[in-house]
C-alpha positions in Angstrom: -198.8 -33.6 -29.7 -195.6 -34.3 -27.8 -194.2 -30.9 -28.7 -197.3 -29.1 -27.5 -197.5 -31.0 -24.3 -193.8 -30.4 -23.6 -194.1 -26.7 -24.4 -197.0 -26.3 -22.0 -195.3 -28.2 -19.2 -192.0 -26.3 -19.6 -193.7 -22.9 -19.7 -196.0 -23.8 -16.7 -193.3 -25.2 -14.5 -190.8 -22.5 -15.6 -193.2 -19.6 -14.7 -194.0 -21.1 -11.3 -190.3 -21.7 -10.5 -189.3 -18.2 -11.6 -192.1 -16.6 -9.6 -191.1 -18.6 -6.4 -187.4 -17.8 -6.9 -187.9 -14.1 -7.6 -190.2 -13.9 -4.7 -187.6 -15.4 -2.4 -184.9 -13.1 -3.6 -187.1 -10.1 -3.2 -188.0 -11.1 0.3 -184.3 -11.5 1.2 -183.1 -8.3 -0.5 -186.0 -5.9 0.2 -186.4 -3.7 3.2 -188.2 -5.1 6.2 -188.9 -4.4 9.8 -186.0 -4.5 12.3 -187.4 -7.4 14.3 -188.7 -9.4 11.4 -186.9 -12.7 12.1 -189.0 -14.8 9.8 -187.9 -12.8 6.8 -184.9 -15.0 6.1 -186.9 -18.2 6.7 -189.5 -17.0 4.2 -187.0 -16.0 1.5 -185.0 -19.2 1.7 -188.1 -21.3 2.0 -189.5 -19.8 -1.2 -186.2 -20.5 -3.0 -186.2 -24.1 -1.6 -189.8 -24.6 -2.8 -188.7 -23.3 -6.2 -185.9 -25.9 -6.4 -188.3 -28.7 -5.3 -190.8 -27.5 -8.0 -188.1 -27.5 -10.6 -187.2 -31.0 -9.7 -190.8 -32.2 -9.9 -191.2 -30.4 -13.2 -188.1 -32.2 -14.5 -189.4 -35.5 -13.4 -192.8 -34.8 -15.1 -191.1 -33.8 -18.3 -188.9 -36.9 -18.3 -192.1 -38.9 -17.6 -193.6 -37.5 -20.8 -190.5 -38.6 -22.8 -190.7 -42.1 -21.3 -194.4 -42.3 -22.0 -193.9 -41.3 -25.6 -191.2 -43.9 -26.0 -193.6 -46.6 -24.6 -196.4 -45.4 -26.9 -194.1 -45.7 -29.9 -193.0 -49.1 -28.8 -196.7 -50.2 -28.5 -197.4 -49.0 -32.1 -194.5 -51.1 -33.6 -195.4 -54.4 -35.1 -194.6 -57.3 -32.8 -194.1 -60.5 -34.8 -192.7 -63.6 -33.2 -190.5 -65.4 -35.6 -191.6 -68.9 -36.4 -188.9 -71.5 -36.2 -190.8 -74.3 -38.0 -193.9 -74.8 -40.1 -197.3 -74.7 -38.3 -198.2 -77.7 -36.3 -200.9 -80.1 -37.5 -204.4 -80.0 -36.0 -204.9 -82.0 -32.8 -205.8 -85.7 -33.3 -209.3 -85.2 -31.8 -210.1 -82.7 -34.5 -211.2 -79.1 -34.4 -214.8 -79.7 -33.7 -217.0 -76.6 -33.6 -214.2 -74.2 -33.0 -215.0 -70.9 -34.7 -218.4 -72.1 -36.0 -221.7 -70.5 -34.8 -224.3 -72.6 -33.2 -227.6 -73.3 -34.9 -229.2 -70.0 -35.9 -226.0 -68.1 -35.1 -227.1 -67.4 -31.5 -226.0 -69.3 -28.4 -229.0 -69.9 -26.1 -228.4 -69.1 -22.4 -231.3 -69.8 -20.1 -234.9 -69.8 -21.2 -235.3 -66.2 -22.1 -233.6 -66.5 -25.5 -231.8 -63.7 -27.3 -232.9 -60.2 -26.6 -231.6 -56.7 -27.3 -229.7 -55.7 -30.4 -226.5 -54.4 -31.6 -223.1 -56.1 -31.7 -219.9 -56.0 -29.8 -217.7 -53.0 -30.6 -214.1 -52.3 -29.9 -213.4 -49.5 -27.6 -210.1 -47.8 -26.7 -209.1 -45.1 -24.2 -205.7 -43.5 -24.5 -204.2 -42.4 -21.2 -200.6 -41.8 -20.2 -198.8 -43.3 -17.3 -198.6 -40.0 -15.5 -202.3 -39.3 -15.6 -203.1 -41.5 -12.6 -200.5 -40.0 -10.2 -201.4 -36.5 -11.3 -205.1 -37.2 -10.7 -204.3 -38.5 -7.2 -202.2 -35.5 -6.4 -205.0 -33.2 -7.6 -207.6 -35.1 -5.4 -205.4 -34.8 -2.4 -204.8 -31.1 -3.0 -208.5 -30.5 -3.4 -209.2 -32.3 -0.1 -206.6 -30.3 1.7 -207.8 -27.0 0.3 -211.4 -27.9 1.1 -210.5 -28.9 4.7 -208.6 -25.6 5.2 -211.2 -23.3 3.8 -214.4 -25.0 4.7 -213.6 -26.6 8.0 -216.0 -25.6 10.8 -214.4 -23.2 13.2 -215.9 -23.0 16.7 
């Protein structure tokens, strides 16, 4: 899974950076109108955006490595070494700890037990980068929506 994720991110960021850089170089080296003063700004701007995108891509890829390291650390067995034998039970006794009530159901209110089923364990696997990427996507979606669908009068 890690290799596939890294491969996709490297290819994606690499293509975007290459396209921006090549576009900037082509703007700077190709023919243009005599009084086109923004040509240099556009070319160098594209190259600067390519460098910024490469930096962001590097941070995202390093984040994937960091997240994988945390995931491996979570899957390791964590055992706290015991320095002495277990302590005796408390002097007041264990009472009803761990024992079900009469009939196996704890009564709450007058309605009694209803419904069925049993508690089930549920897990959702997310990485640490998913939240920030989702926020960036929402902000980008908002900006694009405001630009293209804003009322013009």
